[in-house]
Residue, then its C-alpha position, 0 to 999 in steps of 0.5 A: m569163700h574170699s579171694g583175699t583183699i584186692d585193690q582197685h588195680g586188681t592186685q591182691l594185698c593179702n589173703f583175707y578180707p575184713h568184714v564188719e560184724s558190729l560195733e560196741d560202745v562200751q560205757d565205764i559205769e564208774e568213770n562214765l567214759i565211752s569207748s567204741y570197739v568194732q568186731i571184724q570178721l577175717g574171711f580167708e581164701d579157704g573159706k574159714s574165718s576168725t573174729q577180732t575186736m579192736q578199738i576204733t581209735e586204734l584202727d590206723r595202728a592195727q596189727w593185721l598180721g598179728m590177728d591170726k597166724r594165717c594172715w599173709f601180706n603180699p611181699e611186693v606191696s608195702k605193709t603200710k599201704i596194705s594196712r591203710y587199705l584195710e583200715k579204709i575198708v573197715r571204716s566204709q562199713l562202720d556207718s551201716a554196721p549194727r551198733k549195741k551198748i555195753y555197760q562195763a563195771n568192776g564187778p557184780g552189784i546194783f547199778i542205776i542205768e538210764g534211770e533204771p535200777v538193775f542188779y548185775t550178777g556177773f552173768e545176768v542183768i536182773r531188771s524189773p519185769v515192768s521196766a519201761a525201757p524195751h531195749e536190752i541192757i548188756m553188761q560186763q565186768r572187769g573182774k570174774k565174780n559171779l553169783d552162783i546158784d543151785t537151779g534145782l532149788s525152788e525159791g521157797e526151799a532157799v528161803s526155808g533153808m536160810f531161816d534154818l541156817i540162822s536159827l543155828s545161832s539165832a541172835p548173831g544169825r539174824v543180825i549177820l543176815i539183816y546186815q548183809i541184806l542192808c548192804l545189798m540194798r544200800a543203793a536204795y537207802v542212799e536214794a532214800g536219804k540215809r547211807p548205812n554207816f556202822c560195822i557189826y562186831l561179832y565177839g566171842k570165845t575161841g571155838t565158837k566159830k565166829t569166822t566160819f559162821s559169818s563168812f558162810l552167811t555173808q559170802v554172796y559170790d563165787r560160793g561154787k568155788g568155796i568159802a573164802s578166808p576173810p582178811r585179818l586185822n593185822a593188815s595195814i590200813p591202806a591195805a584194808v582200804e584197798m580191799m574195801s574199795d573193791i567191794a560194793e553192796d556187800a559185806i567184808i569180814f575182818d578177822d580176828l581181834y584177839p588178846a595178842e601177847s605183844n602190846r604192839i600187835r594188839k594196839q595195831q589191830e585195835e587202831t586198824l579196827v577203829e580206823i575202818t570203823r571211822i571210814i565206814g561211819d564217815g563215808t570217806v575213803p583216804a585219797r588213793l592215787r589211781g594212775k596219775k589221778v588222786t581219787f577220794d571215794s566213799p565206801k560202798c560196803g559194809v564190815i563185820f569184824t570178829g574178835e574175842y574181847v569188846i573195845g571201844s568208847g565214845s563216838d568210835a563205839a557208836r560206830l559199832l554194833p556188837i553181838e555175842m557169838l554163841p556156838p552153832d550146832g556143829e552137825r547141822l552146820k555141816y549140812f549147810q556147808d555141804h550145800p553152800l549155794l543155798v545161801s547165794t540162791f536165797y540172796y538171788f531170789f531176794i534180789r530179784w524181788f528187791i529190783a522188782n519193788y525198788k522204787e516202792i522200797v525207796e519211798l517206804l524207806k523215806e516214809w520210815l526215815c521221816n518217822y524215825r526222826k521224830i523218835d528218841l530212843g535215849v541213845h547216842a544218835r549214831l546208834q539210833e541210826t543203827h537201830f533204824f537201819m537194822i529194823s528197816a532192813f528186817a521189815i523189808l525182809m518180812q515184807y518179801c516172805v509175806e508177799k511171796n506167801f512164805l510167812s503169814h502177816v501174824d508170823a511176820i509181826r511177831l518176828h519183827g517184834s522179836f528182832r526189834n527187841l533184840i536190836t534195841e537191847l544191843v543198841r542200848q547195851q552199846d550206848r552204855q559202852v559209848q558213855q564209858s570214859g574209864s580204864g580199859s577203853l580204847k582211846v586212839q589218837d588219830y595221828w594219821g588222820s590229823m597229819r592228812e588234814l594238816y597237809k591238805s589244809g596247808q597248815l604244815s609249813v612245807a618247802s617245795c624242794i630242797d633248795q627252798f627248805d629253811v630249817e628255821v621256817h619249814d616243817g618239812l619239804l617235798h622231794k621226789n613225790r614224798l613229804y619229808f617232815r622233821r621230828d622236832k617240828l611236827l611235835r608242836y602240832f601234837p602237844g602232849s604226845a610222845i614222837e614214838d607214839l606218832v611214828n608208831a601209829l604211822d608205821a602201823q597204818g602202812v604209810l611210812e616209808k622207812g630207811e634201811k636201818n631205821r625209820t628216818k631217812q637222810l637227804s644228802g642235799l641237806n648235809g645228811m639231815r634226817f627226816y620221817v618220809i610219807p609218799l604223797d599218794h597216801f594223802 
C-alpha cells in the first residue's frame, strides 16, 4: 500500500506513487521510426492501482490528473511542481526498468525482421521453427484485421476441404487459389528477383457467381465476421489506389465490369480497369500526400477483376489473365459458405509451412526463374512472366502437399501437368487478344498519366503564382496548392485529341476539382479567366 508521493520535506504531493513497470520501443516497420513508451503503474493509498502508457518524450507534459479519476494533487502545492517531481521519479527508474521491442505494422502480412522472415496474423507471429534468433518477436498492428481459423480442423482436413472447394468450378477455382497463394508469397518472389505484375480477370454471364466464388476463395482475414462485399469498378482511380495501398500480400477484387447502357459509365469502368492493371503491371502507385509528405509507393497486392465481357488489346491485355467462370454447384457451395473458416485455416497452415521453408523456396524460385528465361513460349513477354508466376506457385503448393503427405509424388506431377496445360492455353488465348488491334478492342489514351509526366518532368510551362502568370507564355499556374491549366494551351501536348475527351478522363479518375456550375474555375485575380484545376496532392 502506498501513502502517495512524499517530497524530501515530508510533504504529501499526491495520493499515488508512479512505478515504472517496463519500457517499450515501438518500431514502425513501414517508416522505420522508433518511438519509446513507458508503462507506469499508479499505486494508490487504498492499495489499488492502474497502469498507464505514455511516450517518453511526453513525460514533461504528462497530464497526471487526467490518467485516473482517483488521482489527487495537494492543493497547497503548485501543480507544476508536483508534475516535475513525478517526472523526476519516473526518469530515475528508466535505466533499471525491463525493456522490450515491439514491431508495429499497418496490418497482417509477411515482414523481414532482423533478417528473419515472419508472418503476422494479427494475433500471432509465425516464425520458422529453426529460427536462429533466440529472442521473442513481438508485433502489433494499427488496424484490426486477423487471420481467423477453425481450431477444430486438422491440417489435412483443411487441405482436403480447399481442394473440394476449388473443384466446384475447376479451372477458375485453381486459377484463383494459385493467384491468392502467389500474393501471399509475394515477398519470396521479390527476393528471388521477380515481382508478380499481372491481374486476373474472371468473366462470365450474370448468375455464374463470379463475385461470390472469388470473394469466398480469396478473403484471408476476418472471415469470422463474414465475407465482405468487394469494391466496384465504378470507384474513382484515386479511391481504387487508396484501397490497393492498404493491402499487402493479399488479393483485392474489383467488381463488376458490365455492359452499362451509359457509354460514359462503361468507358469510365474500362478506364479504371486499365489504369489498375497498369499500376500492378508497372509496379508504381501514383504519388499520394501523407500528412505533409509526398509518397511514391509500389503496390504490394494482387487484383482480381470480375466482369461480363472481355476487353483489352496490346500491352494492356498482356497485363491480364482472363479466365471464364462456370457456375459452381450451389448446394455444395452452400456447405462451404456455412463453414467459412475452412478457407482461412487452409491459408494459415500453408503460411506456416511457407515461413518454415522460406529461404529454400527463394532459392528454388531463383533457379526456376533462371531456367524460365531460357524458354520462349512464343507469346508476349508479360504473358510469359504470367506463365512463370502461376506455374511456379502451383509447383510450390504441390511441394507443400507432398511434404505433408496429402498427395503422392505421382499425383502431384499429374496435377501439375494438368494445371500447366490450363495456364499455357489461357496465356496463348490472351496472346491472341494482345495481338488484336481491330474494332471492338479498348484503346484508352492515358491522359492523366501523361499529364503527371508533363508536370513532374517540367515540360509544362507553369507560373509560380498569379502575379507571374503570362497568358502568352504559360500553360497554367500554381495557386493555393493547385495546378490551374488553360484549355487552349493544353491541347498542343495532345495533338489529335478532343479537349472533352481529356477532361472527361481527368474527371472520371477523380482528380479534377470542379466549379459550382461547370468543370472550370475562375480566378478573380486574372479578371475572371477560367482554368481547369487539379490539386497538387494528386501528382
